[in-house]
ZAMARGU-4260 file (C-alpha; in steps of 0.2 Angstrom, whole numbers, plus 5000, padded with zeros to 4 digits):
<rodrens>
0) 5017/5241/4830 | 5006/5234/4844 | 4996/5248/4853 | 5000/5251/4871 | 4982/5250/4877
5) 4980/5232/4872 | 4996/5223/4868 | 5005/5228/4884 | 4992/5226/4897 | 4996/5208/4900
10) 5012/5200/4907 | 5007/5184/4898 | 4994/5174/4890 | 4979/5164/4896 | 4974/5147/4889
15) 4957/5140/4886 | 4949/5124/4879 | 4935/5125/4866 | 4923/5112/4863 | 4906/5111/4853
20) 4890/5107/4861 | 4887/5092/4850 | 4894/5074/4848 | 4903/5067/4863 | 4901/5084/4871
25) 4882/5084/4871 | 4883/5074/4887 | 4884/5085/4903 | 4894/5072/4912 | 4907/5071/4898
30) 4909/5090/4899 | 4911/5090/4917 | 4925/5077/4915 | 4933/5088/4902 | 4932/5103/4914
35) 4940/5094/4928 | 4954/5088/4917 | 4957/5105/4911 | 4957/5113/4928 | 4969/5099/4934
40) 4981/5102/4919 | 4982/5121/4922 | 4971/5128/4909 | 4962/5144/4913 | 4945/5142/4905
45) 4933/5130/4896 | 4922/5137/4882 | 4907/5128/4874 | 4898/5132/4858 | 4880/5138/4858
50) 4871/5130/4843 | 4854/5122/4840 | 4857/5113/4824 | 4873/5120/4817 | 4871/5111/4800
55) 4854/5103/4802 | 4857/5090/4788 | 4870/5082/4799 | 4857/5077/4813 | 4869/5077/4827
60) 4865/5075/4846 | 4866/5092/4855 | 4867/5097/4873 | 4861/5114/4880 | 4876/5124/4883
65) 4870/5131/4900 | 4866/5114/4907 | 4883/5108/4900 | 4892/5123/4909 | 4882/5120/4925
70) 4889/5102/4926 | 4906/5109/4923 | 4904/5122/4937 | 4898/5109/4949 | 4914/5098/4946
75) 4927/5112/4947 | 4932/5127/4958 | 4944/5138/4948 | 4942/5137/4929 | 4933/5150/4920
80) 4917/5144/4910 | 4907/5152/4896 | 4900/5151/4879 | 4909/5155/4863 | 4897/5161/4857
85) 4879/5164/4861 | 4868/5171/4848 | 4859/5184/4858 | 4847/5188/4844 | 4839/5171/4844
90) 4836/5171/4863 | 4825/5180/4875 | 4836/5192/4884 | 4827/5190/4901 | 4829/5171/4900
95) 4847/5172/4895 | 4851/5185/4909 | 4843/5173/4922 | 4853/5158/4915 | 4870/5168/4915
100) 4867/5175/4932 | 4862/5159/4940 | 4878/5151/4933 | 4889/5165/4939 | 4881/5163/4957
105) 4884/5144/4956 | 4902/5145/4950 | 4907/5159/4962 | 4909/5172/4948 | 4918/5162/4935
110) 4907/5165/4920 | 4913/5174/4904 | 4899/5178/4891 | 4904/5177/4873 | 4891/5184/4861
115) 4889/5186/4842 | 4877/5184/4828 | 4879/5166/4827 | 4876/5155/4812 | 4873/5147/4800
120) 4859/5159/4799 | 4847/5149/4788 | 4849/5134/4799 | 4850/5142/4816 | 4837/5156/4813
125) 4827/5152/4797 | 4823/5134/4802 | 4813/5141/4816 | 4804/5155/4807 | 4816/5168/4815
130) 4822/5183/4805 | 4837/5180/4794 | 4841/5198/4789 | 4859/5201/4797 | 4854/5220/4800
135) 4839/5215/4811 | 4849/5202/4820 | 4863/5214/4823 | 4850/5226/4830 | 4843/5213/4842
140) 4861/5208/4847 | 4865/5226/4852 | 4848/5229/4861 | 4849/5212/4869 | 4867/5215/4876
145) 4862/5232/4883 | 4847/5223/4892 | 4858/5210/4899 | 4870/5223/4906 | 4855/5231/4915
150) 4847/5215/4921 | 4863/5208/4929 | 4864/5223/4940 | 4849/5217/4950 | 4841/5234/4948
155) 4824/5238/4941 | 4823/5239/4922 | 4811/5248/4910 | 4815/5248/4892 | 4805/5253/4876
160) 4816/5248/4861 | 4814/5243/4843 | 4814/5224/4847 | 4811/5222/4866 | 4799/5230/4879
165) 4802/5229/4897 | 4791/5236/4911 | 4798/5239/4928 | 4806/5221/4930 | 4820/5217/4943
170) 4829/5200/4939 | 4837/5192/4954 | 4850/5185/4957 | 4861/5198/4951 | 4878/5192/4944
175) 4891/5189/4956 | 4904/5198/4946 | 4903/5217/4946 | 4899/5227/4936 | 4894/5211/4926
180) 4902/5195/4919 | 4915/5199/4905 | 4907/5201/4888 | 4917/5196/4873 | 4911/5199/4856
185) 4914/5188/4841 | 4915/5192/4822 | 4925/5189/4806 | 4939/5201/4803 | 4942/5212/4793
190) 4923/5216/4795 | 4924/5232/4805 | 4906/5233/4813 | 4908/5217/4824 | 4925/5224/4831
195) 4917/5241/4834 | 4904/5232/4844 | 4917/5222/4853 | 4926/5238/4858 | 4911/5244/4868
200) 4913/5228/4879 | 4927/5218/4887 | 4935/5208/4873 | 4935/5202/4855 | 4935/5185/4848
205) 4939/5186/4830 | 4939/5173/4816 | 4949/5176/4801 | 4938/5170/4787 | 4924/5157/4785
210) 4930/5140/4790 | 4945/5147/4800 | 4939/5140/4817 | 4953/5129/4823 | 4966/5136/4811
215) 4980/5147/4818 | 4978/5166/4815 | 4990/5176/4805 | 5000/5188/4817 | 4999/5203/4805
220) 4980/5202/4804 | 4979/5201/4823 | 4990/5216/4824 | 4978/5226/4812 | 4963/5221/4822
225) 4971/5226/4839 | 4975/5243/4832 | 4958/5245/4825 | 4949/5240/4841 | 4961/5251/4851
230) 4956/5266/4841 | 4938/5263/4846 | 4940/5259/4865 | 4940/5269/4881 | 4952/5265/4894
235) 4951/5249/4904 | 4956/5230/4902 | 4952/5221/4886 | 4955/5204/4879 | 4960/5198/4862
240) 4955/5180/4860 | 4963/5170/4846 | 4964/5151/4844 | 4969/5136/4834 | 4980/5120/4837
245) 4995/5124/4847 | 5011/5113/4847 | 5017/5105/4864 | 5035/5108/4861 | 5041/5124/4870
250) 5051/5130/4855 | 5037/5127/4843 | 5025/5135/4855 | 5036/5151/4856 | 5037/5152/4837
255) 5018/5152/4836 | 5012/5161/4851 | 5026/5174/4853 | 5021/5184/4837 | 5003/5183/4842
260) 5007/5190/4860 | 5017/5204/4852 | 5003/5208/4841 | 4991/5210/4856 | 4983/5193/4859
265) 4979/5190/4877 | 4971/5173/4876 | 4975/5157/4866 | 4959/5146/4864 | 4964/5128/4860
270) 4952/5122/4846 | 4950/5107/4834 | 4949/5112/4816 | 4930/5115/4811 | 4932/5103/4796
275) 4941/5089/4805 | 4935/5072/4810 | 4939/5075/4828 | 4930/5091/4831 | 4916/5083/4842
280) 4926/5068/4849 | 4931/5068/4867 | 4947/5057/4867 | 4958/5068/4856 | 4953/5083/4866
285) 4957/5075/4883 | 4974/5070/4876 | 4978/5088/4872 | 4971/5094/4888 | 4981/5082/4898
290) 4997/5088/4890 | 4994/5105/4898 | 4994/5123/4891 | 5008/5129/4879 | 5024/5133/4889
295) 5038/5144/4883 | 5049/5158/4887 | 5044/5174/4878
</rodrens>
């Protein structure tokens, strides 16, 4: 059965659009137009990927996610904006904290920060001489997240850790959102460690196996994940973010999303299949956006 702390906290589900930061979406003007269309059609958020090369042999054109989101923020007033997900371990926490806080100020407190290890590790880390040991990357992720949390307060930070050193630094502006922008953590289920990490923050963004981005999740696995996260959490709001390709018919949407909501999912993230030809094409994404979020009676 769904756990009371997570599954019953929401009266409904939120709906977001998910796009990569390459192909058609490398252009900030295109991402701004996508954000406007999503806001007008009633979607709740727009999320972009944070990759440098993704699969470097493909030689795609990429856009910097924070510049893409800045363009989206300037063109909209309501929709939430963020990355799914930023690999904290390959960024300098102080620069990342400044980028996120600046976007939070610009957008009037609309940022959601998604974080994870990122990958493919050999392409995204090894190509640049960065460490590729997942244990080291996980340490950097956790230490970096703790630093971001402190930087966003606008208070002085001194830190002497395994990977980062900070000596009496105050980074301003602080984030608009208090105590910070929501932090969602990604990981592959049934791996437990990423979900224990997520339980310390504000949300979990699970994938259910390699290559599963854009494929609808099984409700029984969502239920198991929710139960596991609930065992490791304190009290407070928490989001379970799942995604795939949703049908536009109300009956079909209810068949897909009803069991996921009952299992504890609180967000549906509309995604193109990762191995599909339309992953980085704006036209099919805009068509789906303009049809609006799934509608159904639970």
